[in-house]
N, C-alpha and C positions, 0 to 999 in steps of 0.2 A: 606213488599216489601221497605218501603219508606228508614228504616234505611240503607238496604244493597244496595240502589241506591245513596245513600249519600256518602255511602263507596267508592262505584265504581269511583263515579263522585270526590272525593278528589284523591284517587290514580292516576288516568287519571290527574289530573289536576298538581299531584307534580311531576310525569313523566314528563310531556309536560315544568315544568318549568326547569328541569333537563337538557333536551336537551337542551331546548331555550339557557340555560347559558352555555352549551357547544359548543353554535355557530354552533348547526348542521341542515342545511337545513329549515331554515324556515326565512319567509321573513320580516322583520320589517319595520313599517311605516317610511316614511320620514316624519320630523317636518313640512314639508310644505304643508303633505298631509289633505284632507279634514278628515279624519278619524281621524287622529292625533289631528286635531284641535278641532274635536267636542267632542273628549275623554277629551281631557284636558281643556275645556270647562267644561264638567260635575264636573270635579276633582277639577276644582275652586269654582263650584257652591258646593260642598260637603264640601271642608274645607276652603275655604278662606271666603264663605259666611256664611255657617253652623256650622263647626266644630268649628272656631275661631271665633264667635260671638253669638253660642250658639242659633241660629237659627235651630231649629229643623224642622220646616215646608220644609227646602230647604231638609233635610236628608230622611225626611216621604216620599217626591215626586220623588226621586231618586230610593230608594230602592224599588225593586221588590216585592209583596208581598211572593213571593217564595224564598226570600233572605236566605242564609246561610252563617254564619260569623264564620271561624274556626279562632280559635287564639290560638298559642301554650302555652298561659298558662292560659288564661281563658275557654277553650273548648269552644263546639259549642253551639252559639245561632241563633234565629229566627228573622224575621223582630220587632216583638213586643218586644221580650227579649234585643234587642240589640238598640232599642229605649229607652227602662226603664233604661238599666246601663247607657246609655248617658245622660238622665235628672238627675239619681241620683249623676253620678259621674260627670262630666265637668261641669255641670249646677247648680249645686246645692247650691251653694256659692253666697248670697247674698251681699257680698262686692268685690268678687275677680273675674276676668277671670283666670281660673285654666290652661288653656292650649291654647298653640298656635301650629299647625303642620304648616310645611314646607318643601317641597321638597328639596332632596338632589339633587344639579344641575348635570345634566347630567345624571342621573340612569334613567330617563323614558324611557320605550321601551314599544311598542305597537305592537300589532300582529291581522292583522284581521281576523276572522274566517267565513268560506265558508261551502255552502252544497249545492250543482247544482248549482256553480256559482252563488250564490245568497248571500249577504254578511246579517249576521244573527248578528253576534257579534263580541267581541273585546277581546283581554287578556292585561289589562296593568299590567307592573312588575314595581318597583321603591324602592326606600329606602325614607322613610322620618325621621324627627328629631321631637321630642316634646319639648316644651319651658314652664315653670311655669314664672308667674308675679304676683304681689299682686296688681295689676293696680285697681282703683278703675270701678265696674260696670258703662259703659257710658262714661269714659275716655279712652283717646288712650292708646293702648301698645308702652310701651317705652323700645325699643330693651337692652336699657342700664338695665333695672330694671328686665330683663330676665334672667332665668337661663336653660343651656340645661338639660335637666333631663333624655332624653331616645331616641332611635334610635332604629328602626324596617324594615325588608323587607314587603311588599307587594305584594299582585298579586290580580286583581279585573278582574272580569269577565262580562263583559257590554253585556246586550242582548236588541234587538231591538223588543219593544214590542208596539203593535201597530203603530210601525214607531217613537217610545220614547225608548231613550235612560234609561235603567234601570240595576240598580248592583244588579244583582241574585247571585252570589258568592264573597265573599269577604277570603283570607287568609291573615293571620297577624304573621310572624315569624319571627327568627334568633334577638328576642326582646335584645338588650345590656342592663346591669345591668343600673340603675338611676345614674347616675354619672357627677357631673357639668364638669368635668375633658375630658368628652367624646369630640373625638377630631372632630370637625368641617368641616376638610376638605375633600374632594371629596376621597384624595387617599385612594384607597384599596377598593372603594363602585363604585367607576367609572371607570371600565376597560381599558376604553380608555386613562384616566388621569395616570393609574397605568401604563400602557404598555407606556407610554410616558416617566414615568419617570424612567422606567426603562431603555430604552433605552439611558436616558441621564447620566446615573450612568453606562452604560457597564454591566447590569447584564442580561445575557440570559434569566433566570427563575427563578421566584419565586415562591416555594410554601408554603402555610400557613394552619393551623389547627386549631382550636378555639375550644376551651372545656371549658362549662360550666356546671354548676350542676353536674359533674363528668361524664359527658359524651360530645362525637363529635358531636359539634351543626353545624360547618361549614368546609368547604373546600375552598381555592381560590388557584388559580392554575394561574400563569402570564405569558406571553413570550414564548421562543422556547426552545425545548429540543435538538433541533440542527440547523442547519440554513434552514430555510423555513418550518419545522415544528412544528406547535403549541403544546404546552404543554398540554394533555391533565387533567383531574382531576385526574386520576391514575396514574400519571407518576409514573416510579421506579427509585428511586436516591440513589446513593451510599453517604452513611451518614455518613462515616467517624467511629471516637469516638464514637456516638451514639450506639454502638455496645455494648459497654461498660455496660449499664444498663441493656441490655439483659442479658448479661451473669450474672452480680451481682442477677438479679431475677430469673436464675436458680439456683445459688447457694442458695438462701435464702429459695426461695421453697423446695429444697430440707432439709435445717436446719427445716423448719416450719415440715415438714413430719418428722423428725426425724431420716434422712437416711445422716445427714452431720453434722458437728460441726461448728461454727463460731471460735472457740478458738484451736481446736488441731491441733500440730503441723502437715505441709504439707512433713514433709520428711518420713511421714511411708506409703506415694504413691509415692512422687516423690521427687528426687533431682537433679538439673542441675549439670550437670560433669563441669562447669564451676566453681562452687561454693562449691562444693562436701569437698573440704579442710578447708573451713572457716566455723568456729562453729556458725555462724550467721544465718545459713541455719536454723536453730533448731527454731529461732522463728519465722519463718513464718507460718502465719495462714491465714484463712479465711479474718479474723475481718481487718488484718494488709493490706492486698492486697485490700479489697475491700475500703478501707478508705486512700489507696495511702502514706502507710508508710513503704514500702520495704526495703527503701533505696536504690533500684535500679535506674539506670538510666531511661530514658522514655524508649530507644531501646540500646541494647549493641552495636548495630552499631556505636553508638556515639564515644563509645569506642575507641583511637587508636588501642589498640589490637585487638578490634571487639568481646572482649569476655565480659559475665556478672560478673558484681562485684558490691560489697556492697559501696553505698559513707558515709554510716552514721548506726550505730545500726537499726536494725527492731524497730519500735513501739516507737520511739526518736520524730521524726517529720517528716512534709509532705516533699513529693516530688513524682509529678505526674508520673505515670510509666505504659506504655502500655506492658511491659516484666512480671510486675506482673500478670495484668490477661491472661497472656500467662501460668506462671508459673500454676495459678490456674486451667486452662483449661486442663494442663497435669495431674495434679494431680486428677481433676474431671473423667476424661477419664481412667487414670489408676485403679480408685475406682471402675466405674460402669462398666468398657469394654464396654463403646459407646463413639462415637464420638460428640463431642461437639454441632453439627447440629444437632444429634439425641435428645441430651436433649434437646435442645432449640424446637426443632418440639414438643415432649412430653408435656414439661413443660409450653411451651407460646406461638410457634405460632399455633399450632393446636386447644389448646383450646381455644383460642382468634380469631381462624378462620383469621389470618393472611397470608390469602393464597399468597399474593405478597413478602414474605419476605425471604429472602434467604441470608445464610451465606457464600456459593460457590457459585462461578459463574458455571449455568450447564444451559442445554437445556430449565429450565421450566420459564425462564427469557424470557421474551418478550420484545424483541431487540426494536419494533416500539415504545414501550412506556420510553424507559431509556433514561435519559438525561445526555448527552455528558459534561464533564466539561471542562471548557475554564479557559485560563490564564486570567489576567487582559488586555491584548492587542487582545482579540477575538481569541485567537492559541488553538484549540481544542486537549486535551489529551487524548491518547488513555487509554480505559476502564481499570479497573486493573481485572483480571481475574482470580482472586486466588481459586486453589482448593482443600486448605487445612482452615479450617474454623479456621481465626484467633480472639480469644477472645476480643481485644481491637479495631478492626479495619474493614471497608468495609463491613457489613451489605448491602445489598439494600433492600429497602422497600418503602412504599408509605407512602402519609400523612395520609393517612387514617389507614393503619394498625401500623404505629407508634403511632398515636394519641391515637388508641383502645389500645394500650399496656400500655400508660401512664393513661389512665382511669383507667386500673385493677391497677396500682401503687396506684392511689389517693385512690382506695378504697379497697387498701389492699387482692386483690383476693389472695388466693392461701397460704397467709402468716399467721401465729400464731398473736396475738395480742402481744406477747413477741418480735418475729422479727420486727415486723412494726415498733414497739417503736425503736426498736436498729437500724434498718434503716434511722429512722428519728433524731438520736440521735447525738448530736458533738461529733464526733470522734477525730478528730484534727483541729483546727482553720489553717486557710490559710491567712486570715487578717483580718479585722476587722471588724465584724458585717458577717464574711464568712468563713465556717466550711466545712468539708467534712464529711457525713455521710457514709453509706455502699451501695456506687456505685453511690451516687447524691450527689451534692455540695450544701450547706442549706445557704442559704440567709437569714438572722434572720433579721425581721421587728422591735424586739420588740413586747411587751404586749402579747406573745405566735403565732403570727404569724409569718409566713415564707415562703419560696418558697423552692422547691427543681429543680435543675437544672443538665443539661451537655449540652457538646456541642460538636462538630466535625469539623474537619479540615484536608484536606489532597490538593493534586493537584486538582483543580475545585473542589473543595466541603468545603462549610461553612454552617453548620447545628448548631441549636440551640434550646434547649426545656426548657420550664418552666413549673412547674406545683404547685400549692398552696392548701397542701390538706386540709387545714382549710376552702377553700371558693369554691372548688372543681373546679377551674378555671383552664385555662394551655393555652399555645401555643406553637406549631411547627413550625419551621423555616427551609425552605430546599432553600439552593441556590447552583448551579452550577458553581460556578468563587469563582478563588483565593480569590478575596477582596468583596466577597458576606456580609460579616459581617457588611458593609457600611449601610446595610438597616436595620440592628439591631432595634436601637433607635426609628425609626419610626414606625415599625410592633408594637413593644412593648409597645410603650406610646401610639398608638390608640388602643391595643384591651385591655391592661391591665390597661389603666388608672393610678392613683394613684399608684398603685402596679406596676407598670411599672415604673415609676421614681422612686420608691424605689431601685427596681433593678439595675436601671442604676446608681443612685447614689452611692451605696453601690460598683458598680464594677469600678468604677470611681475614688472614692477616692485614 
């Protein structure tokens, strides 16, 4: 029964954390309250006096005999196991203090626990950072000698036992990779600071999805989806050209299944009337389209004639084109006698349980969660309500759904090894260290390291996604304003560290 009760306890705690972080109906303690001060004094004893100085007696005295420590990488441990790990890890070196823990300013939240009106415990949420130094034991820790090596979220459940505060449950999760470039600012870790920063930059709403180890690890959503309405974690966004990777994956999965070909001429299935007399149409293939080498303009309405044409011979150079993806859509629909939204449902949305993703505007969209787009002066745009799926534009989705999709791309789900390699191959160069593969841009870091990327931009939409297949990391950034791109650099460097800096360096050269 103990294991069942432990599992039930952890599920209840995790649900509670989710609700508390969504700002739903829980009373957070004021910093001046007696409870807040009492818990923070125990926190100081546990870390400033205990952890930071290897004084294990403090931890031992504060731990309940029924302590359960849940760690997202180290598993579950009890009191004796936790103390043993503490002794063998942090304090095993005779010459160095190995670690120092520091709370991120403004990250602490404390909530009381009552039963029948009587206080019996408290929940403490927070974010802490860890530093390493080579200072000799007994000598002061000098910050200039320290290196930031990690960051994590924690939840502590403190219980009054015989009128003494004891730590009964520890949840340690959302660990960022050890990296001296971890950003030390409270931005993105402190909701109030982030909301303030967004207002200063006139960004109504920001959604962030963090991928690590090939899985969605965290969703953070800030700001408002419309005036006076806070953005929920499952906000629905129009993501503009982030639609294109969905279409690409539909085609690549069909290729992997042997039902479609990367290099078969598309005129077998579709010829646009505007280019029917131009022999260049015979050169159009799925590979050419997914790598943006069609020779088409981005959209035909950019032409004075309003008609589709070729600006160069297909397959000879790069030019970004939404028309190419629409051309592919029409060929696929002719071949399979199904609309693109049906193919996307069958091959992408339903297998990945992307229940909040739609290529067309319909009554399945929960308008109470939809992010209205704004110009940079704060004026709202009317939502784009398309009734025919566009292979290049106007996907509506959530951070959770799209990040789940990107995880499937990282892991090559539904793709043969050959097709996966083709997707990641340099099909055409767009600038130094930057290429287009099949459906994604490729940022080449050298030494076999690279990132796949795509962005989206429309009226009231700025979105961006990066995935790093080798390290299985990634990030999704959604905003609902014309100039939302101005938040990209801070978000990318904060969450992707060195790799984020490489991405920005390639992009800005």
